PLY file of the C-alpha trace (Angstrom):
ply
format ascii 1.0
element vertex 322
property float x
property float y
property float z
element edge 321
property int vertex1
property int vertex2
end_header
-9.78 16.80 -19.49
-8.56 19.64 -17.28
-4.80 20.06 -17.25
-4.63 19.83 -13.46
-1.28 19.74 -11.77
-0.35 16.21 -10.70
2.35 15.56 -8.10
4.26 12.29 -8.29
6.05 11.34 -5.09
8.95 8.83 -4.99
10.69 7.78 -1.76
14.27 6.76 -2.48
16.73 4.75 -0.45
19.85 3.15 -2.09
17.96 2.86 -5.30
20.65 3.79 -7.77
20.20 0.53 -9.70
16.62 1.38 -10.55
16.35 5.17 -10.74
17.17 5.67 -14.42
14.26 3.50 -15.50
11.76 4.82 -12.95
12.56 8.52 -13.46
12.61 8.24 -17.24
9.16 6.74 -17.06
7.89 9.83 -15.19
9.66 12.21 -17.60
7.98 10.46 -20.56
4.44 11.03 -19.39
2.17 12.85 -21.88
0.37 14.85 -19.21
1.60 18.44 -19.52
1.57 19.50 -15.89
3.49 17.14 -13.57
5.44 17.98 -10.43
7.91 15.29 -9.47
9.12 15.13 -5.82
11.89 12.62 -5.02
12.75 12.26 -1.34
16.14 10.69 -0.76
15.96 9.00 2.64
19.66 9.09 3.58
20.93 6.93 0.68
24.59 5.83 0.79
24.97 4.72 -2.83
24.88 7.99 -4.77
21.14 8.01 -5.32
20.80 11.67 -4.42
23.46 12.76 -6.94
21.92 10.59 -9.62
18.45 12.07 -8.95
19.81 15.58 -9.41
21.23 14.50 -12.81
18.20 12.65 -13.96
15.71 15.47 -13.07
17.54 18.20 -14.96
14.96 20.03 -17.11
12.01 18.44 -15.23
9.65 20.23 -12.87
11.16 18.42 -9.93
12.11 18.83 -6.32
14.88 16.50 -5.04
14.79 16.55 -1.19
17.52 15.00 0.90
16.83 13.94 4.53
18.30 11.75 7.26
17.26 8.13 7.07
13.90 7.75 8.73
12.08 5.08 6.75
9.69 5.02 3.85
6.77 6.53 5.76
8.73 9.62 6.69
9.93 9.97 3.12
6.41 9.79 1.63
5.08 12.15 4.29
7.82 14.69 3.48
6.78 14.39 -0.19
3.17 15.07 0.79
4.22 18.07 2.90
5.92 19.56 -0.18
3.30 18.65 -2.81
1.31 21.37 -4.56
-0.59 19.28 -7.12
-4.36 18.89 -7.31
-3.83 15.12 -7.52
-1.22 12.85 -5.93
0.45 9.65 -7.21
3.12 7.52 -5.61
5.80 5.61 -7.53
8.31 3.37 -5.77
12.01 3.67 -6.78
12.21 0.14 -8.33
8.88 0.36 -10.21
7.94 2.24 -13.42
4.98 3.69 -15.24
4.36 3.70 -19.02
3.51 6.72 -21.20
-0.10 7.69 -20.68
-0.41 6.23 -17.23
-0.97 9.55 -15.45
-3.42 10.98 -17.94
-5.45 7.77 -17.88
-5.91 7.83 -14.13
-6.54 11.58 -14.10
-9.24 11.29 -16.80
-10.98 8.62 -14.81
-10.90 10.78 -11.71
-12.19 13.91 -13.40
-14.88 12.17 -15.45
-16.63 10.99 -12.24
-15.37 13.58 -9.75
-13.56 10.82 -7.86
-11.27 11.44 -4.95
-9.61 8.08 -5.59
-9.11 5.88 -8.63
-7.42 2.52 -8.38
-6.08 0.50 -11.29
-4.61 -2.91 -11.65
-0.87 -3.60 -11.91
1.66 -5.46 -13.92
3.96 -7.61 -11.81
7.53 -7.95 -13.06
9.68 -10.70 -11.54
12.75 -12.38 -12.93
12.08 -10.95 -16.39
8.49 -12.18 -16.54
5.41 -9.88 -16.58
1.99 -10.89 -15.28
-1.21 -8.85 -14.93
-2.84 -8.36 -11.58
-6.21 -7.11 -12.70
-9.06 -5.96 -10.52
-12.73 -6.75 -10.90
-14.08 -3.37 -11.99
-17.67 -3.85 -10.83
-16.92 -5.43 -7.40
-16.75 -3.11 -4.36
-14.09 -5.19 -2.59
-11.66 -4.44 -5.42
-11.17 -1.14 -3.65
-9.54 -3.05 -0.82
-7.61 -5.77 -2.64
-4.32 -3.90 -2.60
-3.38 -1.44 0.12
-0.18 -0.16 -1.54
-0.19 3.56 -2.28
0.93 3.06 -5.88
-1.24 2.03 -8.80
-3.79 4.75 -8.01
-4.44 8.50 -7.97
-5.71 10.55 -4.97
-7.17 14.04 -4.91
-4.97 16.19 -2.77
-8.10 17.65 -1.15
-8.93 14.13 0.24
-5.48 13.72 1.72
-5.15 17.16 3.17
-8.81 17.54 4.14
-8.51 14.48 6.37
-4.87 15.12 7.34
-3.90 11.61 6.17
-0.32 10.60 6.54
1.60 7.29 6.63
2.15 5.76 10.01
5.66 5.12 11.13
5.60 1.33 11.26
8.15 -1.16 10.02
5.58 -2.98 7.85
2.03 -2.12 6.74
2.69 1.61 6.71
0.28 1.91 3.80
-2.67 0.00 5.39
-3.69 2.82 7.61
-3.26 5.49 4.85
-5.44 3.58 2.41
-8.24 2.40 4.69
-8.74 5.97 5.92
-8.49 7.35 2.34
-10.90 4.77 0.81
-13.56 5.13 3.52
-13.49 8.95 3.25
-13.18 9.26 -0.54
-16.01 10.68 -2.67
-16.90 8.34 -5.54
-13.90 5.97 -5.21
-13.62 3.73 -8.24
-11.72 0.85 -9.72
-10.67 0.85 -13.40
-9.16 -1.79 -15.68
-6.05 0.17 -16.44
-3.07 -1.95 -15.48
-0.14 0.24 -16.37
1.82 0.46 -13.11
4.74 -1.96 -13.27
5.46 -3.42 -9.85
8.93 -4.94 -9.70
9.66 -7.76 -7.28
13.39 -7.84 -6.63
14.77 -9.61 -3.52
17.80 -7.34 -3.53
15.75 -4.12 -3.47
15.57 -2.14 -0.26
11.76 -1.95 -0.63
11.53 -5.71 -0.71
14.00 -6.57 2.06
13.12 -9.12 4.70
11.30 -7.28 7.50
9.27 -10.22 8.80
11.12 -10.99 12.02
9.34 -10.06 15.23
11.56 -7.84 17.37
11.60 -4.61 19.37
7.85 -3.97 19.87
6.64 -5.08 16.48
3.35 -6.29 17.91
2.78 -2.89 19.46
3.19 -1.49 15.96
0.43 -3.55 14.42
-2.03 -3.11 17.32
-1.42 0.66 17.25
-1.99 0.59 13.48
-5.20 -1.40 13.74
-6.58 0.78 16.56
-5.84 3.98 14.72
-7.27 2.60 11.44
-10.62 1.87 13.14
-10.62 5.19 14.94
-9.88 7.35 11.88
-11.81 5.56 9.12
-15.23 6.86 8.18
-17.36 4.67 10.54
-20.42 5.16 8.33
-18.61 3.18 5.59
-17.67 0.34 7.87
-19.36 -2.84 6.78
-18.64 -6.54 6.38
-16.07 -5.91 3.61
-14.14 -3.61 5.92
-14.30 -6.20 8.73
-12.99 -8.88 6.33
-10.21 -6.49 5.27
-9.15 -6.07 8.94
-9.26 -9.81 9.50
-7.32 -10.49 6.36
-4.60 -8.07 7.46
-4.33 -9.78 10.81
-3.96 -13.23 9.20
-1.39 -11.85 6.80
0.59 -10.26 9.66
0.65 -13.49 11.62
1.81 -15.56 8.62
4.32 -12.94 7.58
5.98 -12.30 10.94
6.29 -15.84 12.16
9.13 -16.47 9.73
12.43 -16.29 11.63
10.82 -15.29 14.95
11.11 -16.98 18.30
8.31 -19.10 19.70
7.85 -16.61 22.54
7.38 -13.69 20.20
4.99 -15.71 17.94
2.92 -16.72 20.93
2.68 -13.18 22.24
1.80 -11.77 18.83
-0.84 -14.45 18.18
-2.43 -13.81 21.56
-2.54 -10.03 21.18
-3.92 -10.12 17.62
-6.61 -12.68 18.45
-7.58 -10.52 21.47
-7.82 -7.48 19.22
-10.03 -9.34 16.74
-12.28 -10.55 19.59
-12.88 -6.97 20.69
-13.09 -5.31 17.26
-14.38 -7.65 14.51
-17.69 -9.34 14.94
-17.86 -13.03 13.99
-14.23 -13.01 12.95
-13.82 -16.81 13.55
-16.29 -17.43 10.74
-14.64 -14.87 8.48
-17.14 -12.12 9.33
-19.98 -14.45 8.23
-18.79 -14.44 4.64
-20.65 -16.81 2.39
-18.91 -18.96 -0.16
-17.42 -16.78 -2.96
-17.41 -13.62 -0.92
-16.15 -10.98 -0.79
-16.61 -10.80 -4.59
-13.46 -9.36 -6.07
-11.15 -11.27 -3.69
-8.93 -14.01 -5.07
-9.74 -17.61 -4.26
-6.25 -18.17 -2.86
-6.56 -15.37 -0.29
-10.12 -16.31 0.68
-8.97 -19.85 1.21
-6.00 -18.74 3.28
-8.06 -16.55 5.57
-10.79 -19.17 6.05
-8.35 -21.93 6.73
-6.49 -19.79 9.30
-9.72 -19.17 11.14
-10.73 -22.81 10.91
-7.39 -23.71 12.54
-7.98 -21.03 15.21
-11.40 -22.51 16.07
-9.71 -25.91 16.39
-6.90 -24.52 18.54
-4.28 -25.33 15.89
-3.27 -21.95 14.48
-0.50 -21.20 16.96
1.06 -24.65 16.35
0.86 -24.06 12.62
2.71 -20.71 13.05
5.43 -22.45 15.01
5.91 -24.86 12.14
6.30 -21.95 9.69
9.24 -20.42 11.60
0 1
1 2
2 3
3 4
4 5
5 6
6 7
7 8
8 9
9 10
10 11
11 12
12 13
13 14
14 15
15 16
16 17
17 18
18 19
19 20
20 21
21 22
22 23
23 24
24 25
25 26
26 27
27 28
28 29
29 30
30 31
31 32
32 33
33 34
34 35
35 36
36 37
37 38
38 39
39 40
40 41
41 42
42 43
43 44
44 45
45 46
46 47
47 48
48 49
49 50
50 51
51 52
52 53
53 54
54 55
55 56
56 57
57 58
58 59
59 60
60 61
61 62
62 63
63 64
64 65
65 66
66 67
67 68
68 69
69 70
70 71
71 72
72 73
73 74
74 75
75 76
76 77
77 78
78 79
79 80
80 81
81 82
82 83
83 84
84 85
85 86
86 87
87 88
88 89
89 90
90 91
91 92
92 93
93 94
94 95
95 96
96 97
97 98
98 99
99 100
100 101
101 102
102 103
103 104
104 105
105 106
106 107
107 108
108 109
109 110
110 111
111 112
112 113
113 114
114 115
115 116
116 117
117 118
118 119
119 120
120 121
121 122
122 123
123 124
124 125
125 126
126 127
127 128
128 129
129 130
130 131
131 132
132 133
133 134
134 135
135 136
136 137
137 138
138 139
139 140
140 141
141 142
142 143
143 144
144 145
145 146
146 147
147 148
148 149
149 150
150 151
151 152
152 153
153 154
154 155
155 156
156 157
157 158
158 159
159 160
160 161
161 162
162 163
163 164
164 165
165 166
166 167
167 168
168 169
169 170
170 171
171 172
172 173
173 174
174 175
175 176
176 177
177 178
178 179
179 180
180 181
181 182
182 183
183 184
184 185
185 186
186 187
187 188
188 189
189 190
190 191
191 192
192 193
193 194
194 195
195 196
196 197
197 198
198 199
199 200
200 201
201 202
202 203
203 204
204 205
205 206
206 207
207 208
208 209
209 210
210 211
211 212
212 213
213 214
214 215
215 216
216 217
217 218
218 219
219 220
220 221
221 222
222 223
223 224
224 225
225 226
226 227
227 228
228 229
229 230
230 231
231 232
232 233
233 234
234 235
235 236
236 237
237 238
238 239
239 240
240 241
241 242
242 243
243 244
244 245
245 246
246 247
247 248
248 249
249 250
250 251
251 252
252 253
253 254
254 255
255 256
256 257
257 258
258 259
259 260
260 261
261 262
262 263
263 264
264 265
265 266
266 267
267 268
268 269
269 270
270 271
271 272
272 273
273 274
274 275
275 276
276 277
277 278
278 279
279 280
280 281
281 282
282 283
283 284
284 285
285 286
286 287
287 288
288 289
289 290
290 291
291 292
292 293
293 294
294 295
295 296
296 297
297 298
298 299
299 300
300 301
301 302
302 303
303 304
304 305
305 306
306 307
307 308
308 309
309 310
310 311
311 312
312 313
313 314
314 315
315 316
316 317
317 318
318 319
319 320
320 321
């Protein structure tokens, strides 16, 4: 395996409770050539000062900026990266020894621009594996988070891919463009990335409520995703991915929102689906058990939502979830 330089980017905002664990995991990697870029996004809890201390002796850049959100922090990390490959790690997550070298080997063995692995979910002290079906194409689309995978920097810079400045789903655009433009994208069984679910974490704070042009955000994101993806790779799996994201967005944002905002969002998203996703009411003509690699729970949720829409009941159901 070539000793290529790998850049690890971590956006940080008020993460002082987690940083010791996450940074130590990066420092303990066995790959010999890692550049660590931590972007402090205007923290007010001493995160920047702790980062300076924790990264002493590491090949690291600690950048401080005014608060602008996780997308701007990740994009600043990309702007300063020099590695041949890029990984993202969130401030409250961690990676075990050998994680970087495992993903890098898989990428170099098959000249892959993108390698995606499964994750370990840590919540309330319990750990559970979130594995991906290695042989199923849809496994590429199961998780649109930027972590748990490695990208070639040539893919990101060659396509000029950056995170959109949206309050939620900032990673959806980034990944759908990356996946559809990647050479030899692959999924592997490695499940080393530890994804921490902590309700008190800034990266898991409640952002569901519809307010201040949020529907404009998601329509802008969907339009740009379709415009910038590799249209030659668009197929029934991509259409299902778009539909699934719309269903998730409706279910997520209805909580705590007004009826007026829910009605407007529902109307605009359904109008977008009608104009952009063929046969969306029948889940893009998916047969039972498809797409292979998707979980039964999510398939059931998407199909049920579209059945309710055909029956004229989805909006009423969203009201009930407020």
